[in-house]
N, C-alpha and C positions, 0 to 999 in steps of 0.2 A: 723507851724505858731507860731510866737513869739510875745510877747508883747514888750512895749518900753524898758523894762529892759533886753531884749534878752532871757527871759525865755521861753522855748518851752511850748506851750499850749497843753492840751489834746483836743481830738475831742469835748467833751462836753463843755469845756470852750470856745473853738473857736466858736462852734455852738451857744452858748448863746450870745456871743458878736456879732456874725453875725446877728442873728435875732433882737437883741436889736437895733443895728445900723440902720437897715432898717425900723424897726417899728417907731423909733424916728424921722427918716428923711422922713417919708411918712405921708399922711393924707387921709381922706375920707374912701372909701371902702377898699383900700389897707391896710391902718392901721388897720382897723377892722379885716381883714383877718389875718394879722400878729399877732394881739393880741390873736387870737384864736389858733395860732401856726400852724406849718406845719403838714400835715397829716403823717401817718405812712410811706407810700411809699416814700414821699419826703425826710423825715429825713433819711430813710434807704439808699436812693440813695447818699445823702451827706456823710453818714458814711462809707458805704461799697464800694462806687465807687469814688466819687469826692475827698474825703479827702485822701484816700490811693494813688490815682494817682497824684493829683495836690499838696496837702499839705497845701493849703490855700483857702480862699474864695474871694480873690481879684477879682474885676470886675464881680462877680456873683450877680444876683439880683433875690430874690424869689418873687413870686406873682407879676410879672412885668406887669404894666398896659399899654395896647396898644389900639389904636383906631381900632374899628371893621369896616370891609368893609360895614356893614349895618348901619353906623353912630352911633354905640354904643361903649362900651368899653368891653374889656375882659382881662383876666389875664393869663399870661404864667406861667407855673410851675417854670421855671428858664430861665432868660435871661443872656447871657454872653456878656457884652458890653465892647469891647476892640478894639480900632481902628486897622485896617480899617473894622472890621467885626461886624455884629450883629448876635448872634447865639441863637436860641431857643432850649432848651433841654426839651422834653416832656416825661412824664412818663405815661405809659398806663397799667392799671390793667385790668385783664380779669375777669369781674364779671357780675352779672345780668344786670347792667345798660348798659354794652357794648353789651352783647348777645341779649338784647331785644330792642336795639335802632331801631327806625323806619327808613324808607328809606330817609325821609326828613332830619332828623338829621344827618344821615350818609353823605348825599350829602353836607349838610351845613358845616359839619366839614372839608370835603375835600376842599371846596371852601375857607374856612377861612385860611387853610394852604396855598393854592395857592396864596392868597392875601398877606400873610406874605412874601412868597418867592419873589413875584412881588415887594414888598417894600424893597427888599434887605436883607432879613433875610435868614440865613442858618438854616435848621430845622433838628434836629436829635431826634429820638425816642428810648426809652428804655422800654422794657416790665417789668412788675413786676416779672415775673418768672426769667428773666435774672438777674435782680438786686438782687434777693434773692438767686438764686441757681447758677448763673454763673457770680459773680461779677468781677472775673479776666478778663473775656472776655470783659465786659463793660469798665473796666479800660484800657485795651489795645486799645479798639476802641477810647476812650476819648483821649488817648495820640496820636493816629494817627491824630485825628482832630486838636489837638493843634499843633502838629508838622507841619502839612500841612499849617495851618493858620499863626502860629506865630513863627515857628522855625527860628533861627538866620541864615538867608541865607548867610550873609557875612562870618560868621565863618565856615559854612558848605562848602562853596566854596573852602576853604583852605584844606579840607580833601580829601583823596583819596576815591575812590568808596569802597575799602575794609574797610577803617576806618569808613565810614558812615554805612556800613552794620553791622560792629561790634557793634557800638553804637546803631543802630536801634534794633538789636537783644536783647541787654541787656535791653533797655528801654521797649520793648514789653514783656520780660520775667517777669518784675516786681520783680526780686529777683537777688541776686548775682550770677554770672556765673563763672564756673571754665574754665581753658584753655581747658580741655577735651571736655566739652560741646560746647565751641566755635569752637573747631576743627571739631567736628562732624557736626556742622551747616554749616561751611564753606567748609568742605571736604578737610581739610589740616592736616598736622602733628601737634600734640599737642604743640611741641616746637615752631613751626611757629606761632600758635595762641597765645602762651604766649608772644612772642616778640611783636605781634601786640597790645596786651593788655597793656604790659609795656610801649610801645611807647605812647599810649593814656594816661597812667598815667603821663608820663613826660610832656605831653601837658596839664595836670591838668583837663582832661575831665573824667577820671576814678580815682578810689581810691581802695585800698585794702580793702577787706571785711572779710578776714579770714586768719589765720596763723600769728604767731608772728615773726619768723625768715624769713620765706618765704611766700609770699602772695599766698594763695590757691584759692581765689575767688575775683572777681572784681564787682564793682557797679558804677553807674554814680556819679561823683562828681557834685557839684553845677553848675559849668560851663557846664558840660555835659548835665544836666537837662535843662539848659536854651536853648540848641539847639532844644529842643522839646517843651518848654513852652514859 
């Protein structure tokens, strides 16, 4: 994430700007909640999952207020509002409040989620254990969601099935990939994999990530990331 001068922001700088923007543009109970700050799990999700996978907080809304099916209001952990979809990201910690929940509250929670889906929301849930101990798996799933919902369908239509699989594999790996690893994934010779990677470099969907005279690893270029985001 960059500011207007093009300087790349650290997570903490981007996080503070993100919370400040939503706090100043909200009112009532939502503003009060944002003044208190996000909880430990919410910030950890942003830092270890969202920021590393997406790289910015555009379209993301913390403590998003929605009308409750019982004529009240409630607040979503995070809402991602980007046409044509509305997506709720819920974070679930496994603590005494969850283990001791009574049957009425359990059923009420399920019905609340049902009504959100009925109102056109997609709902995705992440556990505190996965966020803390398996963040890469969460990042990969998040990229799957974004690719399915917002991937550049026109650009993807111009790629072969093999090219799409190469890009998908690199995106899900969340790190630079060597021709050898790509060859093992595709079940082809390493030189064949290298040619595929170089071809995607020529299309400016990949870029070299290692080696000075000869590229030894590849990662998504900005245009390649837009296929998934």
